[in-house]
C-alpha positions as CSV (number, residue, x, y, z in Angstrom):
1,M,50.3,5.2,-7.5
2,S,51.1,1.5,-7.4
3,A,48.7,-1.3,-7.6
4,L,49.4,-2.1,-4.0
5,D,48.5,1.5,-3.1
6,V,45.2,1.2,-4.9
7,V,44.4,-2.1,-3.1
8,A,45.4,-0.7,0.3
9,R,43.2,2.4,-0.2
10,G,40.3,0.2,-1.3
11,I,40.7,-2.0,1.8
12,A,40.9,1.1,4.1
13,S,37.8,2.6,2.4
14,R,35.8,-0.6,3.0
15,A,37.0,-0.7,6.6
16,R,35.8,2.8,7.2
17,S,32.5,2.0,5.6
18,A,32.1,-1.1,7.8
19,V,32.9,1.0,10.9
20,A,30.4,3.7,9.9
21,A,27.7,1.1,9.3
22,S,28.4,-0.6,12.6
23,N,28.1,2.7,14.4
24,R,24.9,3.6,12.6
25,H,23.4,0.2,13.5
26,A,24.4,0.7,17.1
27,R,22.8,4.1,17.3
28,L,19.5,2.7,15.8
29,L,19.5,-0.1,18.3
30,R,20.3,2.1,21.3
31,A,17.6,4.5,20.4
32,A,15.0,1.8,19.9
33,D,15.9,0.2,23.2
34,A,15.6,3.4,25.1
35,A,12.3,4.3,23.5
36,E,10.5,0.9,24.0
37,G,7.6,1.6,26.4
38,R,9.1,4.9,27.3
39,N,7.9,7.4,24.7
40,A,5.3,10.0,24.4
41,V,2.9,7.7,22.5
42,V,2.6,5.3,25.3
43,L,3.3,7.3,28.4
44,P,0.4,9.2,30.1
45,P,0.3,13.0,29.5
46,W,1.0,15.6,32.2
47,L,-2.5,16.8,32.1
48,G,-5.8,14.9,31.5
49,A,-8.4,15.5,28.9
50,T,-11.1,18.0,29.8
51,A,-14.6,16.7,30.4
52,Y,-17.1,16.9,27.5
53,A,-19.5,19.8,27.8
54,A,-22.7,20.8,26.2
55,S,-23.2,24.0,24.2
56,T,-19.4,24.3,23.8
57,A,-17.4,25.0,20.6
58,Y,-14.7,22.5,19.8
59,A,-12.1,22.5,17.1
60,A,-10.8,19.4,15.2
61,G,-8.0,17.8,17.2
62,Q,-9.3,18.7,20.6
63,V,-9.8,15.7,22.9
64,V,-12.4,15.3,25.7
65,A,-13.1,12.6,28.3
66,H,-16.6,11.2,28.4
67,G,-18.1,7.9,29.6
68,G,-14.7,6.4,30.4
69,Q,-13.4,7.1,26.9
70,W,-11.3,9.7,25.1
71,F,-13.0,11.3,22.1
72,M,-11.4,13.5,19.6
73,C,-13.3,16.2,17.6
74,G,-13.0,15.4,13.9
75,I,-15.3,18.1,12.5
76,A,-15.5,21.4,14.4
77,G,-18.7,22.9,15.7
78,T,-20.7,23.6,18.9
79,T,-22.1,20.7,20.9
80,P,-25.9,20.5,21.4
81,A,-27.5,22.0,24.5
82,S,-28.8,18.6,25.5
83,G,-28.1,14.9,24.7
84,G,-25.8,12.2,25.8
85,G,-22.6,13.4,24.1
86,P,-20.3,11.1,22.1
87,A,-21.0,7.4,22.8
88,T,-19.7,5.3,19.8
89,S,-16.7,3.5,21.2
90,G,-16.9,0.3,19.2
91,S,-15.5,1.8,16.0
92,G,-13.2,4.6,14.9
93,Q,-15.7,6.3,12.7
94,Y,-16.5,10.0,12.9
95,V,-19.9,10.2,14.4
96,Q,-22.2,13.2,14.6
97,D,-23.0,14.6,18.1
98,G,-26.8,14.7,18.0
99,G,-28.0,17.2,15.4
100,S,-25.0,19.5,15.8
101,A,-22.1,20.1,13.3
102,V,-19.6,18.4,15.7
103,Y,-18.3,14.9,14.9
104,W,-16.3,12.8,17.3
105,T,-14.1,9.7,17.0
106,C,-13.1,7.4,19.8
107,L,-9.5,7.2,20.7
108,G,-10.0,4.3,23.2
109,G,-10.3,4.1,26.9
110,A,-9.5,7.2,29.0
111,R,-6.1,7.3,30.6
112,A,-5.2,9.0,33.9
113,A,-2.8,11.9,33.7
114,D,0.5,11.5,35.4
115,P,1.6,14.8,36.9
116,G,4.8,13.2,38.2
117,D,6.4,15.5,40.7
118,G,4.1,18.4,39.7
119,A,2.3,19.3,36.5
120,P,2.4,22.8,35.2
121,A,-0.5,25.2,34.8
122,V,-1.2,25.9,31.1
123,S,-3.0,28.8,29.7
124,V,-3.4,30.3,26.2
125,V,-3.6,34.0,25.8
126,T,-3.8,36.4,22.8
127,S,-1.8,39.2,24.3
128,N,1.9,39.1,24.8
129,P,2.7,37.9,28.4
130,A,6.0,39.8,28.3
131,L,8.0,37.4,30.4
132,G,11.3,39.2,29.6
133,A,13.3,37.5,26.9
134,N,12.2,36.5,23.4
135,W,14.4,33.7,22.0
136,L,13.7,34.6,18.4
137,P,14.8,31.8,16.1
138,G,15.7,34.2,13.4
139,T,18.2,35.9,15.8
140,Y,19.2,32.9,17.9
141,P,18.9,29.8,15.6
142,G,21.4,27.9,17.7
143,A,18.9,27.8,20.6
144,Y,16.8,25.2,18.8
145,A,17.1,21.8,17.1
146,V,14.7,21.2,14.2
147,R,13.6,17.7,13.3
148,G,12.1,16.8,10.0
149,A,12.2,20.1,8.3
150,A,14.5,22.9,7.1
151,P,13.6,26.3,8.8
152,A,13.1,29.3,6.6
153,A,12.4,32.9,7.7
154,Y,8.7,33.7,8.4
155,R,7.6,37.1,9.3
156,T,11.3,38.1,9.5
157,S,12.0,36.7,13.0
158,F,10.1,33.4,13.1
159,W,10.4,30.1,11.2
160,S,8.3,28.3,8.5
161,L,9.1,24.6,8.5
162,A,9.2,22.7,5.2
163,A,10.7,19.3,4.5
164,F,10.9,18.8,0.7
165,E,9.5,19.8,-2.7
166,A,6.5,17.6,-3.7
167,K,7.2,19.0,-7.2
168,A,9.3,21.8,-8.5
169,G,8.5,25.0,-6.5
170,V,5.9,23.3,-4.2
171,A,7.4,23.1,-0.7
172,M,5.6,20.7,1.7
173,S,5.7,19.6,5.3
174,A,4.0,16.4,6.6
175,G,5.0,17.2,10.2
176,A,8.1,18.5,12.0
177,S,9.2,19.5,15.4
178,V,11.4,22.0,17.2
179,V,13.3,20.9,20.3
180,F,15.0,22.9,23.0
181,D,15.9,22.8,26.7
182,C,15.0,25.5,29.1
183,D,15.8,26.0,32.8
184,G,13.0,28.5,33.6
185,D,10.0,27.9,35.8
186,R,7.8,29.8,33.4
187,L,7.8,29.6,29.6
188,A,5.6,31.0,26.9
189,L,5.5,29.5,23.4
190,F,4.6,32.0,20.7
191,L,2.3,30.4,18.2
192,P,1.9,32.4,15.0
193,A,-1.6,32.8,13.5
194,N,-2.7,29.9,11.3
195,S,-0.2,27.5,12.7
196,G,-2.8,24.7,12.7
197,Q,-2.6,21.8,15.1
198,V,0.3,21.7,17.5
199,R,1.2,19.5,20.4
200,V,3.9,20.0,23.1
201,I,6.0,17.3,24.6
202,V,7.8,18.0,27.9
203,D,10.5,15.6,29.2
204,G,9.1,12.8,27.0
205,R,5.4,13.1,27.8
206,Y,2.7,15.1,26.0
207,L,1.5,18.1,27.9
208,T,-2.2,17.3,27.0
209,P,-3.9,14.5,25.2
210,G,-5.1,16.6,22.3
211,S,-3.9,19.1,19.8
212,H,-4.0,22.8,20.5
213,V,-5.5,24.5,17.4
214,V,-4.1,27.9,16.4
215,T,-6.5,29.8,14.2
216,G,-6.3,33.3,12.7
217,A,-4.8,35.2,15.6
218,D,-1.4,35.0,17.3
219,Q,-1.3,33.1,20.6
220,W,1.0,32.5,23.5
221,M,0.9,29.2,25.3
222,V,2.1,29.8,28.9
223,I,3.5,26.8,30.7
224,D,3.9,27.7,34.4
225,W,5.7,25.4,36.9
226,T,5.9,27.9,39.7
227,G,3.1,26.3,41.6
228,S,4.3,22.8,41.3
229,S,7.9,21.6,40.7
230,G,9.5,25.0,40.1
231,R,12.7,25.7,38.2
232,R,14.8,23.1,36.6
233,V,16.1,22.1,33.1
234,R,13.3,20.5,31.0
235,R,13.2,19.4,27.4
236,Y,10.4,20.9,25.3
237,E,9.3,19.8,21.8
238,L,6.7,21.5,19.7
239,E,5.2,19.1,17.1
240,T,3.3,20.3,14.1
241,G,0.8,18.5,12.0
242,K,-0.1,18.0,8.3
243,S,-1.0,21.6,7.4
244,A,0.9,24.8,8.2
245,S,4.1,24.4,10.1
246,F,5.3,27.5,11.8
247,F,7.4,28.1,14.9
248,G,7.3,31.5,16.7
249,C,9.7,31.5,19.6
250,A,10.2,30.6,23.3
251,Q,9.7,33.5,25.7
252,T,11.3,33.3,29.2
253,A,12.3,35.4,32.1
254,T,15.7,37.1,31.6
255,S,17.2,34.7,34.1
256,A,16.4,31.6,32.0
257,I,18.4,30.0,29.2
258,V,17.1,28.3,26.1
259,S,19.5,25.9,24.4
260,A,19.2,23.3,21.5
261,G,18.1,19.9,22.8
262,G,17.5,16.5,21.2
263,T,20.4,16.7,18.7
264,G,22.0,13.5,17.5
265,A,18.9,11.3,17.2
266,P,18.9,8.8,14.4
267,R,17.5,10.1,11.2
268,M,14.7,8.2,9.4
269,V,13.5,9.4,6.0
270,V,10.0,8.2,5.1
271,I,8.6,8.1,1.5
272,G,4.9,7.3,1.3
273,D,1.4,8.4,0.4
274,S,-1.5,9.8,2.4
275,Y,-1.1,7.2,5.1
276,N,1.9,9.2,6.2
277,A,1.2,12.6,4.6
278,G,-2.4,12.7,5.9
279,S,-5.7,13.1,4.1
280,S,-9.1,14.7,4.6
281,Y,-9.4,12.3,7.5
282,R,-6.0,13.8,8.6
283,P,-4.6,12.8,11.4
284,W,-5.9,15.7,13.4
285,L,-3.5,15.1,16.3
286,A,-0.3,16.9,15.6
287,G,2.6,14.4,15.4
288,G,0.0,11.8,14.6
289,S,1.1,10.5,11.2
290,I,2.3,6.9,11.0
291,A,5.8,8.2,10.4
292,Q,5.8,10.5,13.4
293,L,4.3,7.9,15.7
294,L,6.7,5.3,14.6
295,A,9.6,7.7,15.1
296,K,8.6,8.2,18.7
297,R,8.0,4.4,19.3
298,L,11.5,3.6,17.9
299,G,13.4,6.6,19.2
300,W,14.4,7.5,15.6
301,R,13.3,11.0,16.3
302,D,14.9,13.0,13.5
303,T,12.3,11.8,11.1
304,W,11.8,13.5,7.7
305,N,8.4,12.6,6.2
306,L,8.7,13.0,2.4
307,S,5.1,11.7,1.9
308,V,2.5,13.0,-0.6
309,G,-1.1,11.9,-0.8
310,G,-2.2,10.3,-4.0
311,T,1.3,9.2,-5.0
312,G,3.0,5.8,-5.3
313,Y,6.0,4.1,-6.8
314,L,4.4,4.7,-10.2
315,N,1.4,7.0,-9.6
316,P,2.2,10.8,-9.6
317,S,-1.4,11.7,-8.4
318,A,-3.8,14.0,-10.2
319,S,-1.6,16.9,-9.2
320,A,1.5,15.4,-10.9
321,F,3.6,15.3,-7.8
322,T,6.8,13.4,-7.7
323,T,6.7,9.6,-7.4
324,Y,8.5,7.6,-4.7
325,G,11.6,7.1,-7.0
326,Q,11.6,10.8,-7.9
327,R,11.9,11.7,-4.2
328,V,15.0,9.4,-3.7
329,G,17.4,12.3,-4.5
330,Q,15.9,14.5,-1.7
331,A,16.0,11.5,0.7
332,L,19.6,10.8,0.0
333,A,20.6,14.4,0.4
334,L,19.4,14.1,4.0
335,T,22.0,11.4,4.8
336,P,19.5,9.0,6.4
337,D,20.3,6.4,9.0
338,V,17.3,4.4,7.8
339,V,14.9,4.7,4.9
340,L,11.3,3.6,5.2
341,L,9.0,3.2,2.1
342,M,5.3,2.4,2.5
343,G,2.5,1.4,0.2
344,S,0.9,2.3,-2.0
345,T,-2.7,1.7,-2.8
346,N,-2.3,4.4,-5.4
347,D,-0.4,1.9,-7.5
348,V,-3.2,-0.7,-7.5
349,G,-4.3,0.3,-11.0
350,Y,-0.9,-0.5,-12.5
351,A,0.3,-4.0,-13.7
352,P,2.1,-5.8,-10.9
353,A,5.1,-6.4,-13.1
354,A,5.4,-2.7,-13.6
355,V,5.1,-2.1,-9.9
356,Q,7.8,-4.7,-9.2
357,A,10.2,-3.1,-11.7
358,E,9.7,0.4,-10.3
359,V,10.2,-0.8,-6.7
360,A,13.4,-2.6,-7.7
361,Q,14.6,0.5,-9.4
362,T,13.8,2.6,-6.4
363,L,15.7,0.3,-4.1
364,R,18.7,0.4,-6.5
365,A,18.7,4.2,-6.5
366,I,18.6,4.3,-2.7
367,R,21.4,1.7,-2.3
368,A,23.6,3.6,-4.9
369,G,23.6,6.6,-2.6
370,S,23.4,5.1,0.9
371,D,24.2,1.9,2.8
372,A,21.5,2.6,5.4
373,P,18.9,-0.1,6.2
374,I,15.8,0.1,4.0
375,V,12.4,-0.9,5.4
376,V,9.7,-1.5,2.8
377,V,6.2,-1.7,4.3
378,G,3.5,-3.2,2.2
379,V,0.1,-2.0,1.0
380,P,-2.5,-1.3,3.8
381,S,-5.1,-4.0,3.8
382,I,-8.2,-2.2,2.7
383,N,-11.3,-3.0,0.6
384,V,-9.6,-2.2,-2.7
385,A,-9.4,-4.9,-5.4
386,G,-5.8,-5.5,-6.3
387,A,-4.2,-4.4,-3.1
388,A,-2.8,-7.9,-2.3
389,A,-1.4,-8.3,-5.8
390,T,0.3,-4.9,-5.6
391,E,1.8,-5.8,-2.2
392,A,3.0,-9.1,-3.6
393,A,4.8,-7.2,-6.4
394,V,6.5,-4.9,-3.8
395,Q,7.6,-8.0,-1.8
396,A,8.9,-9.6,-5.0
397,A,11.1,-6.6,-5.7
398,V,12.6,-6.6,-2.3
399,A,13.4,-10.3,-2.6
400,Q,14.8,-9.7,-6.1
401,S,17.2,-7.1,-4.8
402,G,19.0,-9.7,-2.7
403,D,20.0,-6.8,-0.4
404,P,20.6,-8.0,3.2
405,L,19.8,-4.6,4.6
406,A,16.4,-4.3,2.7
407,F,13.6,-5.6,4.8
408,F,9.9,-6.2,3.8
409,V,7.0,-5.8,6.2
410,A,3.8,-7.5,4.9
411,V,0.5,-5.8,5.7
412,C,-2.4,-7.1,3.7
413,G,-0.4,-10.3,2.9
414,A,0.3,-10.9,6.6
415,T,-1.3,-13.9,8.3
416,P,-3.7,-12.8,9.6
417,P,-3.9,-9.4,7.8
418,W,-3.6,-6.4,10.0
419,V,-7.0,-5.0,9.1
420,L,-9.9,-7.5,8.7
421,G,-13.2,-7.1,7.0
422,S,-15.6,-9.3,5.1
423,W,-13.3,-9.1,2.1
424,N,-10.2,-10.8,3.7
425,N,-11.0,-12.4,7.1
426,A,-11.1,-16.0,5.9
427,S,-7.5,-17.0,6.8
428,G,-5.7,-17.1,10.2
429,V,-8.5,-15.7,12.4
430,P,-11.5,-17.0,14.3
431,A,-14.7,-16.9,12.3
432,G,-16.4,-13.6,12.2
433,T,-13.3,-11.6,13.3
434,V,-13.5,-8.0,11.9
435,N,-11.7,-4.9,13.0
436,G,-12.1,-2.8,9.9
437,G,-14.6,-0.5,11.6
438,L,-11.9,0.5,14.0
439,Y,-9.0,1.1,11.6
440,V,-10.6,2.1,8.3
441,A,-12.6,5.3,7.9
442,A,-15.9,5.8,6.1
443,D,-14.1,6.2,2.7
444,N,-12.9,2.6,2.9
445,V,-9.3,3.8,2.3
446,H,-7.8,6.0,5.1
447,P,-7.5,5.3,8.8
448,P,-9.5,7.3,11.3
449,E,-7.5,8.8,14.1
450,I,-7.2,5.6,16.2
451,G,-5.9,3.7,13.1
452,F,-2.8,5.7,12.6
453,D,-1.2,4.5,15.8
454,Y,-2.4,1.0,15.2
455,Y,-0.5,0.9,12.0
456,A,2.5,2.5,13.7
457,Q,2.4,-0.1,16.4
458,R,2.2,-3.0,14.0
459,I,5.2,-1.6,12.0
460,E,7.1,-1.1,15.2
461,Q,6.5,-4.8,16.2
462,A,7.7,-6.0,12.8
463,I,10.8,-3.8,12.8
464,R,11.7,-4.9,16.3
465,A,11.2,-8.6,15.4
466,T,13.2,-8.5,12.1
467,V,15.2,-5.4,11.3
468,L,16.6,-4.8,14.8
469,T,17.3,-8.5,15.2
470,A,19.3,-8.5,12.0
471,L,21.2,-5.3,12.9
472,A,22.1,-6.7,16.3
473,A,23.4,-9.9,14.7
474,G,25.7,-7.8,12.5
């Protein structure tokens, strides 16, 4: 091969890479444009929240309407026979309902349901409704598209959904979804026992405001359109939460067809800590991690959440899970369109210089295997000494990289900081401004339920203002 041939091949390879990058950026931009203000996070659900009731058992993740607000059950139990019900709406804390075991957290003002041209009737039964055809994923895998996880056989015919290994032999999922289209007027979703919290999106809107909680018995969720808008093709998405991720199957009449929907969405791979993996404060709403909420807000729906609580760029957690850098290989194997790194407060105990060096190495490892944009989100602004210094080290590493497609999003170093308390509200805000009670839970670390989407919304704003602008400019 002549020297001219080598040069020509090099030029052709660079040209192909440039075209691929341009196409990737265009897909990211189109998806974000289509999702702005038109996604399941911001659109009203098909059905409203049920009214709060006394002497009623509630599970974590269920949402009720009360006093003009939506409240989510954070600790399960039975409400008292008398009393005023949940009333604390000025903070996001989990507040006990009288003397009962139930705790509620406010999600904000109640929103009216939007049945559109006809909402379905929804029921949950523990006996097989026998509609006619079981679209078992083990037999008909091509009928479904899976986002954020790799399906594996579960109980022979169903799927277990795991995304990555948190350490050798330990498979994890921090939320996934299964998407399909169906033209039937009646559909049953089989929910295997112990599936945890699940939520259903139909044609881009949540079916109900809260999670449905699947406990120790198999269930079927029947979604019936026969009394409203009848038969037509609709897109369904079953979202899972932090814990068990199982998918049973769709059951339809024999005259209906199920086919894979939602393929081709941009793929975002997220590496983070408990802000994305969830904690004892969860999120309890399935699909409610920062990563999953951001994916819906930006339309980057094929999101793989490789996040593990307690970990950071340097910190492996008490369970010796993989650090951020050690997860890069799994991230690259997914061929991401965009990579998002977030945090971590778990690195606060390390020297800032060590944090900066490890972040820089992580960025180099990602760039060595992908030319996708990298979004690096800072450390959540919480009442932890050293958080600001750790975030400054992360920011310095991004600047040090000199990578035009590596973007930094400040959190505790923003002006003003996103979350304000007595420890950090002296700059850029009116005197006395404090919102920490809304967005930081009682452990002074993790968000309560309302805080997860607050962070997702702020990250979305930053990405639209900086990352998308840069991609559009070429």
